DOTI-870572 format. One record per residue: residue in three letters; x, y, z of N, C-alpha, C, O, CB in turn. Coordinates in steps of 0.05 Angstrom, whole numbers, plus 5000, padded with zeros to 4 digits. Glycine has a CB too. Example, Ala and Ser with C-alpha at 12.3 -4.5 7.8 and 13.67 -1.06 7.14 Angstrom:
Ala526448865156524649105156526449345156528549345169522649115181
Ser525749555142527349795143525850015157526850235161528249885114
***
This chain:
Met859994166043858693966049857494046067855693886069859893776053
Met856994296093855894406101851894526089851194646069858094526105
Thr850594446111849494716089846194756102844094616098849394596043
Thr846695016119845295026123841195156119839095176133846895016130
Glu842395246082838995126064838294976083837395066105838994906031
Glu838594666076837594486085835794516131833694546143840494276077
Ala837194506132838094696166834194806167832194696177841795126160
Gln834795136148832495186148830695176142828695316144832395276148
Arg831094936130828494936105825894696134823494676137830094656055
Gln828394536150827994286171825394526185822894506185831694166198
Glu828294846200825894976209823495016205821994996225825995126211
Thr822395076178820895106162817594916174815495006182822695026135
Tyr818694546167817094416176816694376201814794226206817194256167
Ile818994506232818994506253816094726252813794646255821894556266
Lys816594916249814395146265812395116251810595266258814995466267
Gln811594896220808294806215807294586234804894596240807994676183
Ile808694406245807994226266807494376296805894296312810294016267
Arg809194626300809394696325806294846329804794826348812194896330
Met805895056297803495146298800894966306799295046323803295256275
Gln800594646288799494476289798694446315796394526321800694316280
Asn800594296335800894236365800894416394800994376418802994126365
Asp800794616377800094926402797494956395795995026413802095296397
Leu796094906364793194936367790894676382788994596396792494986336
Glu792694646369791094286397791094336424789094306439793493946401
Lys793794416429794394406460791194676453788894586457798894536479
Ser791494926443789395086460786495006462784695096477789195346449
Lys786694776440783094726442782994496462780894506475781194616409
Thr784694286469783494106489786094176519784894176540783293706473
Ser788394206520788794126540791194036536793494106544787093986550
Lys790293866522792993666526795893556523796093326517792693556522
Gln797093646526800993746518801993466509801993286526803493866554
Lys803093366472803693176470806293086471808293216465802693146454
His806392926477808792766485810592686462809792756439807892496500
Tyr814192486464815092326466815892056478814791956498815692416463
Tyr816992006471818791636464821791596455822591496434817391476435
Ile822491656466824691546438827891406466829291496484826191986405
Ala827191066446828890826456830690996442830391126421828290476447
Thr833490956464836290856438837190606430834790556427839190946446
Phe837990446425838890166431842790146403842890116379834989886417
Gly844390186419847390226405849290306415849790256439847490366386
Cys850690416403853590596414852490796422850090826425856190706392
Gln855091056429854891276425854091456413852491626421855891306425
Met855291426385854391556362850291586359848691766356856091346336
Asn850091336362845891306377845091436384843091536374844591176399
Ala846691556414845691746446845891966417844392046399848691796487
His848592006425848592346406846592306382847292516371852192436387
Asp844892236368843492126343840192356354838992556346843091666343
Ser840192046389837692186394838492536416838592666437835391896413
Glu838692526407839292786427839092976410838293186420842292816442
Lys839592986386838993166369835693146355834393336346841193156348
Leu834692786358832092776343830792886366828893026360830892476330
Ala831392856404830192966416829193266415826993366418831192916431
Gly832093386408832193726405829793856381829294096379835693826392
Met828993706371827493736334825193686351823593866358828293456301
Leu824993506355821993416368820393696406818293796415823192936385
Glu822793696409821293946428821594206426821294366445821793936454
Gln822194266401821894496383819294436372817794626369824194546362
Met818194126361815494206345813694136368811694016361814694036314
Gly813994186398811894296411811093976433809193916448809194446385
Tyr813393856424813693556443814093566468815193776475815793386438
Gln813693376491815193416515815493166519813893026507814193576538
Lys817993026542818392846533816492616559814692706573821492846527
Thr817392336558816292246573817392066579819592176586814392216570
Asp817691806582819491576603817391396592818291196579819791606646
Gln814091436595812191256592811891156575810391286561810391316596
Glu812790896559811890886526808390976523806991136512812490486513
Asn808190776539804690926534803391046553801790946568802390746528
Glu804191326552804091566547804491816527804092056527804891576558
Ala805591616513807291746494804891776464803191606462810291526489
Asp805092076436803792176425806392096398805492106375802592466437
Phe808892046401810291976390812091756399813591846416810992156383
Ile812391536396814191426395817491316367817391236343812591286405
Leu819891376388821891256362824691166381826091246400822891556332
Tyr824190916360826890776370828490826337827590816314826290366383
Asn831390866351833890926343835790696350837590666366834591186355
Thr834390496327836190246334839590316321840990496311834589926315
Cys839589896337843189916321841489566313839589426319847889936351
Cys844689576290844789386270847289216279847589036262845089526241
Val850089186307851189036314852888886314855088816306850689006316
Arg849188796342849788536346846288466349844188586354852088486373
Glu847088216344843188026334842188086359840088196351842787556327
Asn841988106382840288046400838988386398836588436402841887926431
Ala841188616390839488926388837088786374834888786385841189236367
Glu837488676354836088776326832488516339830088566336838888626281
Gln833488346350831088206355828788256384826888126393832287916354
Lys830088516394830188626426827688836408825488876419834188816446
Val828388966379827789136372823789076361821689196365830289206352
Tyr824488846349821588626345820788706355819488906349820988366349
Gly820688546393820088496409817388716424815388736437822288446418
Lys819988906404818489116437816589266403814789426406822189496468
Leu816889236394814889366365812889186355811789256334816689426336
Gly811988886369810988856368808188866394805788796394812188766357
Tyr809588966409808189076432806789456430804789556440810689046457
Leu808789546416807589736393804889706390803489886400808789686366
Lys803489466376800889496352799389546373797889736370799689216329
Tyr799289366407797789506428797489646433794989666434797889506442
Leu798989946442798490136448796790226429794690326434800390246454
Lys798290186386796890346376792890196372790890286362798990406348
Asp793489946386790589866374788590176399786790316389789489366384
Met789490216431789290306450789790556439789090726456790490206470
Asn790690686418790490996406790090936383790790736372792891216407
Lys788791126375790091136342791891246330793491186313788691206326
Asp791191516346793591796346794991636340794991526318794692006372
Leu797191556367799391566370801091466340800091286326799691416396
Ile803891606332805691586307808191366320808591366344806991936295
Ile808991266310810591006321812191106286811691116262808190606328
Ala814491156306817091206270819891046282820791066305818491716258
Ile821090896259823790706267824790926251823491096239824490316257
Cys828590886252830091006246833490816257833490576263829091296258
Gly834890926256838290746249839990646231840290696207838490566255
Cys841290506244841990256222840889986227841989776221845190206221
Met838790006238836989536228836489776203835789636184832089266255
Met836590036196834390156171835390046141834889916121834390546169
Gln837390216153839389986121840389856117842789826110840889996105
Gln837889696121839489336111836989286100834989326115840789036140
Asp836589166069834489086047831588996069829289076069835888776023
Thr833388766090832588466100829488556130827488466141836588276119
Val831888826127830888846154827689066149825289076156833789006176
Leu828989156139825989416117823889286113821889406120826689546079
Asn823389026102822188866091820588686117818288666126824288736072
Ile822088616120821088556150819488676166817488576176822788556165
Ile820188876168818489166187815889256172813989306188820689506190
Lys815189306139814089356116811389096122808989146122816589326085
Ser812988796128811188436126809988576158808288726168814087966127
Lys812588396162811488476193809688666215808988596237813088516201
Tyr809188906201810389016234808289316220808489526233815489066242
Pro806589296197804589576184804289916200804290146191801089456185
His804089796228803589966244804890176245803990406248803489876263
Val807390076243809490366229809290506221808290406201810990396215
Asp809190816216808391056207811691156201812091276180806291246231
Ile813191126213815391256192817291106195817790946213816491546197
Ile819091156167820290946169823391076157823391106133818690716154
Phe826391166174828191366166831491276170832191316193827391626183
Gly832991196156835091106154838391236172837291266193834791116126
Thr840491296176842791406186843291586179844391766191844691316186
Phe842091586145844091846138842092176134842292416127846091746101
Asn840692046141838092276149835792366162833492426154837192316138
Ile836992366191835792426218834692566217832292546223836992466238
Tyr835992876205836993166212833093146194831893316207841093366194
Lys831493046177829292996151827093026179824793086172829392606126
Leu827592986207824392836218823092976220820692906220823792686241
Pro823593196224821193446207819393446192817093506199821993606192
Glu820493346159818793436136818393106140816693036124820193596103
Leu819092886155817692676157815992516169815392276166818392606156
Leu815292746188812592776209810592866201808292816208812792936229
Gln811993176170809793266170808593156145806193186142809893546173
Thr809893026128808592856110806792536115805392376103810792816092
Tyr807892566135805692326148803292436156801192356147806692176174
Leu803292706181800192806182798892966169796893086177799592896199
Glu799992976145799592966121796092796098793792846090802392836119
Thr798592556099797592376091795892116104794091966096799292356082
Lys798192176136797291966146796791536126795091366121794492146155
Glu799591606122800791316093803491376109804391586118800791406042
Thr804491116108807091036119809391156099809691106075807290696122
Val810891346120813191456098815891366106816591346130813291806096
Ile816991316090819991076089821991246071822091216046819190696070
Asp823891456085825891436067829291446081830591556099825191686047
Ile829691216052832291046070833391186049832391286029832890656076
Trp836191176059837391256034840791046049841390946070837291706027
Asn842791086014844490906005847790956013849690816020843990905977
Glu846991256007849391356018850291676027850191866011851091275998
His850991696047849991926066850692396041852892446031853491836108
Lys849092546039850192736025850493006029851893176018849192736007
Asp848893006048848993316064849593176097848393006109844993546061
Ile852993426107852593416138850493706138850593886121856193446159
Val848693686162847393886173847893996194846393926213845593846174
Glu849694166199849894406219847194376243844994276243849894726199
Asp848594536261845394716277842594536286840494646292843794966248
Leu843094296286840294276291840094276322842094276337838994016278
Pro837494286330838494326361838194056362837593886346836794506385
Ser839094046397839593786406839193846435839494066445842493666397
Ile838393536452837693596486838893506482838893366461835793576508
Arg841693526509843493306522842093126546839993176558846093446534
Lys843192986549842692936571842492956597840892856613843092876571
Tyr845693176600847293206613847893526604847893616581849292996610
Lys848193676633849193986620850994066617851494276604848694186629
Phe853693816638854893836635857693706616859893796611854293876651
Lys856493506609858093406596856793306560854393276557858993176618
Ala857993266543856493296516858393196492860893236490855493626512
Ser856493016469859392746443857393066433855393196437858992186422
Val860793026411859793226396862593016375864692906381859893626409
Asn860293086340861292826327863293026304863093266297858192586310
Ile865192816299867793076283867792916258868593056240871693116300
Met867092636252866092486237863392276225860992336228867392416241
Tyr864092126216861192016205861691836184862391926162859292246193
Gly861491576188862091286176864291206186865491276207862291266145
Cys865390916152868090876170868790776137866890806121868390616207
Asn870990676127872090656104874590236107875690116088874191046102
Asn874490146138875889976148874189716140875189706117876490026178
Phe873389626139870489486121871589246149871089026139870589346070
Cys872489206171872388856186869488756180867288846177872888826226
Thr870988476181868888306158866988276186864688236179870387936138
Tyr867188276200864888096221862488386233860488376247867287896260
Cys863688626219862688956220860688996206860988926183864589166211
Ile858789086212855489166172855189456196853089536205849888796164
Val858289566203857789986202858690066173857790276163860490236229
Pro860189926161859990086136858490086123858090276108861190076123
Tyr857189836123854589876118852789996107851789996084853989896127
Val852090156139849590216143850090526156848190686161848089976161
Arg853090586162853090886166855691056145856991256153853690936203
Gly855990956124857990996110860391056087861090826086857890946113
Arg861191126078863791286080864591406099862791516112863991446064
Glu867891456111868791586121868091966106868892016083871291446122
Arg866492196125865692286131867492606149866192736165864492086137
Ser868792636145869092866168869393146168869993286148870992826181
Arg868993196187866593616196868393696184869793536171865893856236
Gln868693936184871294226202871394276207869394406213872394406207
Pro873294316219875694366249873794646248872794706270880494406245
Glu873394746234871995016252868995006262868395126283871995296232
Asp866594846246865294826246865194646275863594726292864794826225
Ile867194306283867894266308867694426325866394406346869794216310
Leu869594696317871794816346867395066351865795056369877295156328
Asn867395116340864695296335863495246364863595376385862295156306
Glu861994906354859794706361861094726399859694826416860194326338
Ile863894606404864994586434865194806439865294846464867494436442
Lys865395026425865695386440862395386451861895356474866595746408
Glu860195406429858595386449856395196473854295236485857995476439
Leu858494956473857894816484858294966512856395046526858894586477
Val861294996520861795006539861195286548860695346572863894916541
Ala861195436530859395676548855395686557853995846570859895976527
Asp854895376541852295336552853195136586851594986597850095146524
Gly855795206596855894996617855894756612853794656618854195006633
Val857994566599859594316581862394336598863294566598860094396540
Lys863394216606866594166619866393926618866393806640867694276649
Glu866293756590867193516590865693476562863293496558866693326616
Ile868393406537866793276511868492986495870792916490866493546485
Met865592886492867492646469866592746450864392846444867092306467
Leu869092676437869592666414868992456392870892336383871492706415
Leu866692396384866492226363867092066331866892176309865192266364
Gly867791846337867891806308867491476313867491356335870991916290
Gln867191376282867691016282871191106288872291106310866690776239
Asn871691146275875691076271876891416265877891516245876790786230
Val876291566302877191826295880091826291881192036286876392036314
Asn881391626292885391696283885991726257888291736248887791406290
Ser882891746234883591786212881491966202879991906183883991556198
Tyr881192216215880692406228882292606207884692626213881392386258
Gly880892836172882792986163882492916145882493096128884992986170
Lys881892576131883192466109881592596085882592636063883192136109
Thr878392656093878092756056878192936072876792776084875492716028
Leu878393066082878393526074881693526059883693376058878693856122
Lys880493916045882093956031884193946043886093816034881894126019
Asp884394116072886994196086888193986104889794076121886594436104
Gly887693766103889793536109890293466147891993356161892993666093
Ile887393646154888593716176889393456195887293346191886693906189
Ser890793266213890193056224888393156253887693376261892892866227
Phe888092746269887492806293887592916306885993086314887692756302
Ala890292856314892992946330891993266335891393356358896492906308
Gln891993426313891793606305889093916318888994126330891693466283
Leu887293726300884393736321884893746347884693966357882393486320
Leu885393566359885993566381887893846402886893976420887093336377
Arg889193866398889994096405888594296400888094456419891894126397
Lys887494346369886494716382884694566400884694676422884395006356
Val882894336398880194346426881994376449881494576461877793996433
Asn884094246458886494376487885094666491883294696508890794446475
Glu885794816478885694996478883095256488882995456502886594956458
Ile881495106474878495216479878095256511877895046524876094986466
Glu877795556529877795556537874495496559872095456553879295666528
Gly875795516588872695406601872795106591872194956609869395596586
Leu873394966567873494656568876294476598878694526605874694576529
Lys874094276606876194256629877193856619879393756625874094336671
Arg875093706605876393546593875393456573873193526565877093376606
Ile877093246560877393216528877292796535878592646549881693416511
Arg874992756517875992426515874192396485872692556473874592156548
Phe874992126479874992126450873991756433875091566443878592246443
Met873091746423873491416412870991416396868891546398873591126440
Thr872091176372873890956373876691076359876991266343872490696359
Ser878290906368881390856357881690656344881190426354883590836376
His882390696325882690396311885990326314887490506306881690406275
Pro887190086324890190166324892290236305894290376311891089996332
Lys891490096267892890106254892090376242891490366218892989886242
Asp891890566251892290806248892891106266893191346263890790806239
Leu892990796291893491076316897591176306899191006300893090866368
Ser898191446307899591556295901391686329900291776349897891756271
Asp904791656321907291766339904892056345903792076367911091846317
Glu904692206329903192456333901092486345900392716352902692566313
Leu899992326349896792306364897692146395897192286415893892046339
Ile898591956400901691986428902092166438900792236458904691976423
Leu904492326422905492556438902692906442902493106456908992626417
Ala901392796420899192996428896892806460896492936480896993076389
Met896492726459895492626490896492576507895392556529894392446493
Arg900092546500901292706520901492996534901693086557902992666516
Asp901393076515901393456514899893566527900093686549900793606488
Cys897293516508895093636524893293546553892093326556893393666505
Asp893493846576892593726599889593606606888593476624893093896615
Lys888593766573885893806569884793326567883293186581885594086530
Val885693306555885593036546886592826571888692766582887593016519
Cys883192736574883192476596886892256588888192166569879192206586
Lys886792276615888691916613887991796603889591616601889191716631
Ser884991716585883891396577883391286555881491416545881691346586
Leu884091096538884491056522883390736515884190506522886691136523
His881190846497879390656486880990466452880490556429876190886481
Leu882590246455884590116438882989826437883189696458887990106452
Pro881489716418880289546406882889276394884689326378878489726383
Phe882589066404884388906395883588716378884688646357885588806413
Gln880788596394878888496377879788176370877988036361878688696351
Ala882388046373883687796369885287756377886587926365884187746351
Gly887887596398890387566394893087456371895487496372890287486410
Ser891387336351890687196336893087356303892487476282887087206340
Thr894987286313895687456264893887326247892987416226899687336238
Glu893387106257891486956229889086996232887686986212891386646224
Ile887787076261884787016252884087406240882487486224882386846287
Leu886387616261886687866255886087946227884288106220889087926263
Lys888787776201887487856177884787646163883987666140890187876156
Lys883987476181881387436171880487706174880187816152879687216185
Met880087826191878088006207878988256187877388456186878588036245
Asn880388256179881288516162881688736181880788966178878988616138
Arg883188636204883188886229886689146220887689346230883888636274
Lys887288956196890389076179892989116204894689286199889689496162
Tyr893388986226895389016243895188716247893388576240895189226268
Thr897688646261899488306263898888426295898288666300903988206245
Lys899388166317898688216345901288286348900988446367897587996365
Glu904388286340906288376341906088726344906788846365907388246321
Gln905088856319904889086321902789206349903389356367904189136294
Tyr900489096345899289146384899989126403898889206423897689036397
Leu902489006402903889016428905189236426904289406442905688796434
Glu907989336407908189436414906889746406908189946399909889336417
Leu904789736409902990066400901989976434903590086450899490106362
Ala901489946438899589926469902589976480902590216485897389556483
Glu905689846486908189826490908590046498909190096521909589746472
Lys908290306470909190616467907590806472908191046476909990676443
Ile904790676472902490806488903090836528902991026543899590556480
Gln903690576531903790756560906790716578907090676602901090636583
Asn908990746556911490926561911191066557911891186577913590916554
Thr910391276539909991416536907491636565907791876569909691336511
Ile905891506575903891636577903591366598901791196596901991746550
Pro905191356612906091226647902691136649901690916648907791546681
Asp901491356653898891176685896391286664894291386671898691426737
Ile897191236638893891216616893590996623895490856630893691236579
Ala891090906622888490676628887790686605886490866594885890726650
Leu889290336593888090266566884890026572884989886592891190076545
Thr882790036557880389896554881389896520882890016505876990066566
Thr879089606519879589476493876389336489874589386504882389216495
Asp876089176469873889016453876388786438878488776424871589266426
Ile873788556459875988306447873288056431870888076434878388096484
Ile874087936422871387786405873387556405875687546396869787936370
Val870887296423872486996424870186836402867786896400872586826465
Gly871586596385871586376375870486676340868186636333868886046395
Phe871086766334870886856300871086636287871186446303873287056287
Pro871386556260870486376244873886256248875886366257868886496212
Gly873386056239876685806250878485966268880785986260879485696218
Glu877686126300879186046310879485756324877885586333879386216320
Asn882685786321882785556337884185466372885285656383883885406318
Glu884185276382886585426404889385556420890185686439886485386411
Glu890285386394893085646399891785986384892886206389896885516373
Asp890185966372889486306363888386466394888986676405886086326332
Phe886386236404884986376429887586456445887786676455882686166450
Gln889386296447891686296474892786536472893586666491894186066475
Asp892886596445893986836424892287176443893587376446892286756379
Thr891187166446888387256459889087366478889487606481886187066466
Leu889387146497890087116525892987266531893387436548890186806532
Asp895187116508897687296523897387566520898587736533900687236512
Val894787686491895287976488893588126523893588376524893388106452
Val892788036539891288056545892988056582892388176603889287866530
Arg894987876575896287966609899288106598901088136614896987616638
Lys899488176568901788246569900688636565902288826566903888046543
Val899288646563898288966556894288966585892189086581897288986500
Arg894888836603894988846628891989116631891889316645898688936639
Phe889788986608887489176610886389256651886389146673884588966588
Ser885589606633883289636665880789646649879389836655883490006689
Gly879989536634875889376619876889406603878389586596871989506620
Ala875489096586875889096571872288926560871588766577878689026569
Tyr870588946538867588986532868488646504869788646482866289456514
Thr866988406523868388196517865888106502863888186512869788016541
Phe865487936476862887896457862687556446862687536421863288136427
Ile862687456451861787186426861187346401860087566396858686966433
Tyr862387116383862087296369858887216352857387016351864987316352
Ser858787486338856087376328856687496287857787676275852587586352
Lys855087266283854287286258852387476249850587466266853587066252
Arg851887626233852387896231851187766195853087656183856188066242
Thr848587776180847587786155849088056141848588296143844287816157
Gly851087926125851188056105855288266114856288496110847288266103
Thr855988026126858188186129859387946115857987746112859188316159
Pro862287946105863687686097864487486118865587276117866187756085
Ala863687586130864687396156862987086156863486846154863887586190
Ala860087286157857387106163857786916153856686726164854887166154
Thr859886846122859586566098862586396108863186156105859786696053
Met863786556116866086426126865786126132863486036135866886556149
Glu868185946134868985706143869285646156871085806158869985626141
Gly869485446186870085426204869685566234871385636251871585416196
Glu865785556234864285636256865285426275865285186275861185656252
Val866085676297866085566331863685526335861885666326866985756355
Pro863185216359861985116359860885276391862385406406862684856349
Glu858185226396857485436419858385406436858785626444855285476427
Glu859285226454860685106471862785146476863185306494860784936470
Ile864785026465867785236451868185526456870285626464867885246417
Cys864985726446865485856445865286106474865786336479864685846424
Gln864185826488862685876510864885866537864785996558860085656511
Arg866785666529869285666553870885836550872585926565871085446557
Arg869985926518873086076517872786356521874386536516874586046488
Phe870086356533869686736535870386686563871786866574865886936529
Asn869486426580868686456602872886406624873886506644865386176604
Glu873686226607876786266602877686616603878986716621877486116568
Leu876786756581877086876584876887036582878187156565877686866584
Gln873687246613873387206637875487086666876887246679871487066632
Glu875486896670877486896688880986986697881987036719877286736687
Val882286966662884387356660884487436659886287546671885587536654
Leu882887546647881987836644881088006675882688146687879187806622
Gln877687946684878088026708879788096736879788316748877287936710
Pro882087766747883487926760885088206757884888396771884687786764
Ile887288136721887888436721886288656718887588846726889488476705
Val884388716711882588956718881388956754879889086769879588936695
Tyr882388846754880788866803883788976796883689206789879788416843
Glu886988826796888388966803890089196798892189256809888888866807
Lys888489326774887489576763887189696786888889826799884889586746
Ser884689626793882089896807883989876826884990086832877989836819
Gln884989606841886389636878889489876874890689966893888089156895
Glu890189916847892390216847891390356851893390496858893690326829
Phe888290586857886790636873886890776895887491006901886190496877
Tyr885990546909886090456933888490696957890890706961887090106927
Gly885790886971888291036992889091266973889791426991891390817001
Lys889491396950890091616942886591686938884491556938892391616916
Thr887492046936885592246927884792246901886792166889886592486931
Val882192296878882792296848881192436848879792436868882692086829
Glu880492646826878592876819875892736809876292516799879993086793
Ile873892786810872192606787869592806772868393006779870492286806
Leu869492686757866692966752864592806768865092566772865293046711
Val862192916777859592846794857892886769857993076754858593036824
Glu855992616769853992596740851492546755849492696754854792306714
Glu851592346768848392346773848192206804850092106817846592136746
Lys845592246812845892026846845391726833843891676814842492106876
Ser846691566845847691216843844791026843842690986855849891096877
Lys846190976823843090706812841790596826839290596825843490446796
Asn843190426848843290196885844090396899845790236892846089876892
Lys844990686920844390776932843591036935844891206923845190716939
Asp841991106947838691276955842091616952842891766934835891147011
Ser842791566983843991826980847491756972849291876984843392007011
Tyr847791606957850491596939850491726916848491846907851191346930
Leu852891736904852491946881855191786860856391606871853192376895
Thr855791836841857791776812858891826803858891656786857691746795
Gly860691986796862292066779864591856762864491616766863392266794
Arg866291966747868591886733870592016739870392256737868291896710
Thr873491916748875691986740876092126711874592176693876891766743
Asp879192176716880692226687880191996674878392016656883892286688
Ser881191766677880591666662880491356672881591146680881891756642
Gly877991506665875891346658873891146691871691046689877791126634
His875191156712874290896725870391086735869291306735877290776761
Leu869890796741866490966766866890876786867490666797862690876763
Val866191306795867091236832864491346842863391556834870491436850
His863291076869860991206874861791276908863691156918858090996866
Phe860491466923861391586941858991736948857191786932863691726933
Glu858691836983855891906983856592156986858792216994853691787002
Gly854492336981854492686963851992786968850092646974854792706925
Asp851992966965849293226962848193256937849493446929850093536967
Thr846693196921846593236898846593526893847093566870844793106889
Ser846393696903848893896894851093956888851694176879849293996900
Leu852693746892854893676872855493646854857593726843855693556872
Ile852893456842852193366809852593656790851593876791848393226806
Gly855093516768855393726735859493956760860694166755849594156725
Gln860093746786861893856786864293726799863993526812861094066794
Phe866593826794868293736808868693656823867793816839869293786810
Val869793426838871793406867872093296867871293106853871993446890
Asn873993316895876693126900875392796928875592776952879993446921
Val874492656913874592346930876492176936878392146920873292156920
Glu876492026965879091966970877491646971875491586983880892127000
Ile879591456948878791186943879491006973881690956983880691076915
Ile876990916983877490767009875990457005875090347025876190967038
Glu875690336983874390116968873690056942871390076934872590086977
Ala876389926922876289816898875489636895876689466908877789786888
Lys873789556884873089336872873489276849875289436843871189306873
Thr872789076820873388926792872389166785874489276776872088626781
Tyr871089286783868589496761868389706761867789856743865989486761
Tyr868989786795867190086807869290156839870189976854862489976818
Leu869590446843871890426860869090566879867190706872875490616851
Ile869690496899868790766926869290926943869890866965867890756939
Gly868991116936870191376965868291506978865791486980871991676955
Lys870691696992868691927003870192227007872492297011867391837034
Leu868392307004869392646997871792667015872592527034866792937007
Ala872492827005875792837017875593217028874293407018879192756981
Asn877993177059876693417069878893637054878693877057876493427107
***
């Protein structure tokens, strides 16, 4: 699965481009800059860290201003249609920048590019895009860039399936003290509303020793919190010969000295085993939070979604988790307005929300994705009914989330301080073990540290605290 030979090949292209950029800088004294815009999930964010790492090795420096960049890259998402529309809008703006700077290089990659319809739109309507590649070959960026520099012609490299898992790619992390680690790629679930299996490919698990070595290196570099990533982490190991399970991997990661916290996402209910629940309970570094999407409460709708569990099975699973790990914070994903959803189906969704009492939820009105089975299903729910149900869902969900937040009032909790607050200059922001966001007044020297904070106010979606004495 792993190929160091391919990584070495790309390293050759990195050195070639670095030499060109260094030579140009010595002549003009001008530093070249890159800009990356990331759309979508944490998988995409982690891919962007790798892309940034390669660009910096090639002699580019990061800029937050598109109009200052010599290389602009959009890492795209196709889970929701509005994300695609946003990308198209931005590509139109980039034509203006390219007209102003003929040497500007524009690249686009990610999930959108794995769809033939999107690729045809890019080629016909946005010919100013210079490099187009997909999700399976992000490690080829140096080679693709060198090809463009040599030919000055549009480079398109889209694969229909994953070939190699390439290790040892450089990466520029957003935070020094926390990092994401892919444990697997792709998805075999084929939920009827989801485009991911078609653009990310089939499940492929990384070797456990490669994962553990990467985490050890990150910890040696100052990382205290790890997020293990996969489209469905619960099915980790099924493609490996040694048959290691996700629960077993979790226990191995828990033994890594110097690591403080372990998080993971996403979990599919159909694969969440008793073995994993016990591993979460036993492993002291595994955070007491679990994102467990149920999507819809109606067994009939779940069947149409191809989720492979019933309402009763989900409720039993949630109850088992909460009984085994009493202080766990459960969060979820919910879709309203799936084709064929009637009022009784929707009431089943509200029933699950009331019974499980989630600490938070991502809620969506169903969005048709071309290329998925659900896109051609009969029984489209009218927009006004979707909106009414969405609003009703919020009316049931938000008081529960608020009550769960209130449980923290007056308690002292340990948080990992992540950054300055975006709303108040003197405030910092961090997260509890349960994943709750906490704002508190403090000095920026605390960023990256674990501190104890007393919660003095509890809002619906965040907590306010003060440093504990």
